[in-house]
C-alpha positions as CSV (number, residue, x, y, z in Angstrom):
1,M,0.0,0.0,0.0
2,V,1.7,3.1,-1.3
3,C,0.8,6.8,-0.8
4,A,2.5,10.1,-0.9
5,V,2.0,11.9,2.4
6,D,1.1,11.1,6.0
7,A,-2.3,12.8,5.8
8,E,-3.3,10.1,3.2
9,A,-1.7,7.3,5.2
10,A,-3.2,8.1,8.6
11,P,-6.3,5.8,8.5
12,I,-4.3,2.8,7.3
13,R,-1.5,3.4,9.7
14,E,-4.0,3.4,12.6
15,L,-5.3,0.0,11.4
16,L,-1.8,-1.3,11.4
17,G,-1.3,-0.2,15.0
18,G,0.6,2.9,14.3
19,G,3.3,1.3,12.3
20,T,4.0,0.5,8.6
21,R,3.7,-3.2,8.6
22,G,1.4,-5.9,10.0
23,E,-1.9,-7.5,9.1
24,L,-4.9,-5.7,7.6
25,D,-8.0,-7.8,8.3
26,G,-5.7,-10.9,8.5
27,I,-3.7,-10.2,5.4
28,P,0.0,-9.3,5.7
29,A,0.4,-5.7,4.5
30,R,3.1,-3.1,4.2
31,L,2.5,0.7,4.2
32,L,5.0,2.9,2.2
33,V,4.8,6.7,2.4
34,T,7.0,8.0,-0.4
35,G,6.9,11.7,-0.3
36,M,5.1,13.9,-2.9
37,G,5.9,13.6,-6.6
38,K,7.1,11.2,-9.3
39,T,10.7,11.1,-8.3
40,N,10.1,10.4,-4.6
41,A,7.4,7.8,-5.5
42,A,9.6,5.9,-8.0
43,Y,12.7,6.0,-5.7
44,A,10.9,4.8,-2.6
45,L,9.1,2.0,-4.4
46,T,12.2,0.9,-6.2
47,V,14.1,0.6,-2.9
48,L,11.2,-1.4,-1.3
49,L,11.0,-3.8,-4.2
50,E,14.8,-4.3,-4.1
51,R,14.5,-5.4,-0.5
52,E,11.2,-7.2,-0.1
53,L,9.0,-9.6,-2.0
54,V,5.8,-7.8,-2.9
55,R,2.8,-9.6,-4.5
56,V,0.8,-6.5,-5.5
57,V,1.2,-2.7,-5.2
58,I,-1.9,-0.6,-4.4
59,S,-1.4,3.1,-4.8
60,F,-3.9,5.2,-2.8
61,G,-4.5,8.8,-1.7
62,I,-6.3,11.8,-2.8
63,A,-6.8,13.4,-6.2
64,G,-8.6,16.1,-8.1
65,A,-11.3,15.0,-10.4
66,Y,-11.8,16.5,-13.8
67,V,-15.1,18.3,-14.3
68,G,-17.4,16.1,-16.4
69,S,-15.7,12.9,-15.1
70,G,-18.9,12.0,-13.1
71,L,-16.9,12.1,-9.9
72,G,-17.7,14.3,-6.9
73,V,-15.9,15.1,-3.7
74,G,-15.6,12.0,-1.6
75,S,-16.0,9.7,-4.6
76,I,-13.7,6.8,-5.4
77,A,-11.8,6.5,-8.7
78,L,-10.0,3.4,-9.9
79,A,-7.3,3.5,-12.5
80,S,-7.5,1.6,-15.8
81,A,-4.2,3.3,-16.9
82,A,-1.7,5.7,-15.5
83,V,-0.7,8.5,-17.8
84,Y,2.3,10.8,-17.7
85,G,0.6,14.1,-18.4
86,D,3.7,16.4,-18.5
87,E,6.3,14.3,-20.4
88,G,6.5,15.5,-24.0
89,V,7.0,18.9,-25.8
90,Q,4.9,22.0,-26.2
91,T,5.0,23.0,-29.9
92,P,3.5,26.0,-31.8
93,T,0.6,23.7,-32.8
94,G,0.1,22.2,-29.4
95,W,1.3,19.6,-27.0
96,M,3.0,16.4,-28.2
97,G,3.6,13.3,-26.1
98,T,6.6,11.0,-26.2
99,E,5.2,8.8,-28.9
100,G,5.2,11.8,-31.2
101,I,8.8,12.4,-30.2
102,G,9.6,8.8,-31.0
103,I,11.2,7.9,-27.6
104,P,9.4,5.4,-25.3
105,L,9.6,6.0,-21.6
106,L,9.8,2.2,-21.2
107,P,11.5,0.6,-24.2
108,D,10.1,-2.9,-24.7
109,P,10.3,-4.8,-28.0
110,E,6.8,-6.3,-27.5
111,Q,5.0,-3.4,-25.7
112,P,6.9,-0.1,-25.6
113,R,5.3,2.4,-23.2
114,F,5.1,6.0,-24.1
115,N,3.0,8.3,-21.9
116,V,0.4,5.7,-21.1
117,F,0.9,2.7,-18.8
118,P,-2.1,0.5,-19.1
119,L,-3.0,-1.5,-15.9
120,D,-3.7,-5.2,-16.0
121,G,-7.3,-5.6,-17.0
122,A,-7.9,-8.7,-14.9
123,W,-6.6,-7.0,-11.7
124,V,-8.7,-3.9,-12.5
125,T,-11.9,-5.9,-13.1
126,A,-11.3,-7.9,-9.9
127,A,-10.9,-4.6,-8.0
128,E,-14.1,-3.2,-9.5
129,R,-16.0,-6.3,-8.5
130,S,-14.6,-6.3,-4.9
131,L,-15.5,-2.6,-4.4
132,A,-19.0,-3.1,-5.9
133,A,-19.6,-6.1,-3.7
134,A,-18.7,-4.0,-0.7
135,G,-21.2,-1.3,-1.8
136,V,-18.4,1.2,-2.8
137,A,-19.4,3.2,-5.8
138,V,-16.4,3.6,-8.1
139,R,-15.6,5.0,-11.6
140,T,-12.8,3.5,-13.6
141,G,-10.6,5.3,-16.1
142,P,-7.2,6.8,-16.7
143,F,-5.4,8.7,-14.0
144,V,-3.2,11.6,-15.2
145,T,0.1,12.1,-13.3
146,V,1.6,15.5,-13.4
147,S,4.4,17.5,-11.8
148,C,2.4,20.8,-12.0
149,C,-1.2,20.3,-11.0
150,A,-4.0,22.1,-12.8
151,G,-5.2,25.0,-10.7
152,T,-7.4,26.5,-13.4
153,A,-10.6,25.1,-15.0
154,E,-9.1,25.8,-18.4
155,L,-6.1,23.6,-17.9
156,G,-8.2,20.9,-16.2
157,A,-10.5,20.8,-19.2
158,E,-7.6,20.6,-21.6
159,R,-6.0,17.7,-19.8
160,A,-9.3,15.8,-19.4
161,H,-9.9,16.2,-23.2
162,R,-6.3,15.2,-24.1
163,F,-6.1,12.1,-22.1
164,G,-9.7,11.1,-21.4
165,G,-8.7,11.2,-17.7
166,L,-10.9,10.9,-14.6
167,C,-8.5,12.7,-12.3
168,E,-5.0,13.9,-11.8
169,D,-2.4,13.1,-9.2
170,M,1.4,13.4,-8.8
171,E,2.6,9.7,-8.4
172,S,0.5,7.0,-10.1
173,A,2.3,6.9,-13.5
174,A,5.7,6.7,-11.8
175,L,4.6,3.9,-9.6
176,A,3.1,2.0,-12.5
177,H,6.3,2.6,-14.4
178,V,8.4,1.0,-11.7
179,C,5.9,-2.0,-11.4
180,A,6.1,-2.5,-15.2
181,H,9.9,-2.7,-14.9
182,R,9.6,-5.2,-12.1
183,D,6.6,-7.1,-13.5
184,V,4.7,-6.5,-10.3
185,P,0.8,-6.1,-10.4
186,F,-0.3,-2.5,-9.8
187,L,-3.6,-0.9,-8.8
188,A,-4.3,2.7,-8.1
189,V,-7.3,4.1,-6.2
190,R,-8.0,7.7,-5.2
191,G,-10.5,9.5,-3.0
192,I,-11.6,12.8,-4.7
193,S,-10.7,15.8,-2.6
194,N,-11.7,18.5,-5.1
195,L,-12.7,19.2,-8.7
196,V,-10.1,20.5,-11.0
197,E,-11.3,24.0,-11.4
198,D,-10.1,27.5,-10.5
199,R,-8.2,26.7,-7.3
200,D,-10.3,27.3,-4.1
201,L,-8.9,25.4,-1.1
202,H,-12.1,26.2,0.9
203,R,-13.9,23.7,-1.3
204,W,-11.4,20.9,-0.8
205,R,-12.2,18.0,1.5
206,I,-8.8,16.3,2.1
207,A,-9.7,14.3,5.2
208,E,-12.9,13.0,3.7
209,A,-11.2,11.9,0.5
210,A,-8.3,10.3,2.4
211,E,-10.8,8.3,4.6
212,A,-12.7,7.2,1.4
213,A,-9.5,6.1,-0.3
214,C,-8.3,4.1,2.8
215,G,-11.7,2.4,3.0
216,A,-11.4,1.3,-0.6
217,V,-7.9,0.0,0.0
218,R,-9.2,-2.0,3.0
219,V,-11.8,-3.6,0.7
220,L,-9.2,-4.5,-1.9
221,V,-6.8,-6.0,0.7
222,R,-9.7,-7.9,2.4
223,S,-10.6,-9.5,-1.0
224,W,-7.1,-10.6,-1.6
225,E,-6.6,-14.4,-2.0
226,P,-3.0,-15.4,-1.1
């Protein structure tokens, strides 16, 4: 279970008795708080995977939902893909991703990855079913990972259109990238703290979103069959 900051981790940490490892509803589990952003996330997860055997990585935390995604504050989003939203080049005619440049972010003769890292469909479907069985309403779609979050409605709409994304965060694509290198199953779930619109912190609900995300993670872990 991987998140960026302590505010996102708090409900899970409490269930683990205040630590970072133990059992969650009888299932052995490990909590990793990486720090914010792609580099911190990739580094921390790489170090963990070098040292420990991990069966599946579940990324969780809060995110901003794109207007029109069908998500509201407190909703749960599940990733079908993790997309690098910044990597590329801004040209006079618009933004171009790494496929347009011709350089994959993960070279692979069979499946080179450019900006988009698709998640394993079987794992995503199983997660959807587990959440639905627990009564958790969820929307599934691409997560857009950025270094500079959209703090305007205009930029949010642009990214939503460009990537078909549900929401944006700052870590998912980097974590999916590491897991693809290591051939480790990866899931990402987010509680929605705000809509991606002109920035207004008074409308954000960070604690509510973190609780919702942790509740979803608990459902997923509980449904795990060793």
